[in-house]
Structures are given as C-alpha cells and as structure tokens.
N, C-alpha and C positions, 0 to 999 in steps of 0.2 A: 311320658315321664319327662319333666323338665330337667334342665342342666343341673340345678342344685340338688334335686332328688337323685340324679345319677351320681353326682359327686359323693353325696352322703352314703349311698348304697355301696359304692366302690371303696370308700374310706373304711366303712364298717367291715368289709371283706378283708381289707389289708390289716387293720388294727385288731379285729377280732374281739371276742368276749374275754372278759377278765374278772377275777375276783376282786373284792375291795382291797385286799392286800397287794395283789398284782398292780392295781391302779396306783396305790400309794408308792410302790417301788418305781413304777414308770414315771410318776410325777417327780420323784426324787432325782432320777436320772436326768429328766428334762431340765429341772431347775439347775442342776450342776452343769449341764451342757450350755445353758444360757450364760452362766457365770464364767465358765472356764473354756468352753468350746472343745473339750477333749473327752472322747468317749471312754477311754480306759479309766480316766480319773472319775468320771461320772459313774461308771459301773462299779468301780472299787468302793466308792462312797456308799452307793445304794446297797451293795452286797454286804457291807459292814452293818448298815442300819437295818436291813431286811434279809438276814441270812437264809431264811426259809424260801425266799423268792429269788435268791442269787442266781445270776446268769453266769455260766462258765464260758469264758471266751478264750480264743486263741488266734493266731495269725490267720488261720483258715476261715474263721467266721466273723472276725471283728468288723470287716467292711459291711457285711450284711446287717449286723446289729446296729452299726452306726447309721446306715441308711434308714433302717426302721425307726430309730429314735428321732432322726432329723425329719422324717416324714411326719411323725406324731407332732413334733414341735411346730412344723409349718402348718399342719392341720389345725392345731390349737390357735395359732395366730390368725388363720383364715376365719375360724368360728368367732373369734373375738371381734372381728371387724363387722 
C-alpha cells in the first residue's frame, strides 16, 4: 500500500462514516472555523442550524472536538491540492 492509500485509510478511520445531515453539520462547523477560528462559535452556529445533529460540548471535551474539526479542515485542504 502506498503512502496516499495509507493516509486515506487512516483519515477514514479518524473521520468515520456520517449521514448526509452530519456531513452538512460538519461542513457548517468547518466554514465557521475558517471564518472565525473559534470552535465554540462554530459549534454554536451549527447547533442552531442543525439542532438534531448538535454536539454538546463542555470544558472537558472541547479540546478533543476542536482537534477533530481542525483535522477535518486540514484533511479537506490536502484533498483540494
């Protein structure tokens, strides 16, 4: 398996499967992150727009959520190159 295939397999494991609604939620979070760079603001906006997909966050999990979304953002930028 070449390096690109390994990367794609690992990224799929990290990102995982999602419904179309979850994908729209994630894209909304990412767009807000690009614009404002603040995860809480991004989550609040997405939670209002997609309440069924809302992620509950707190001081204990916000860093993990932020890391996850920045990973997705970086992954999307890599794929666009």
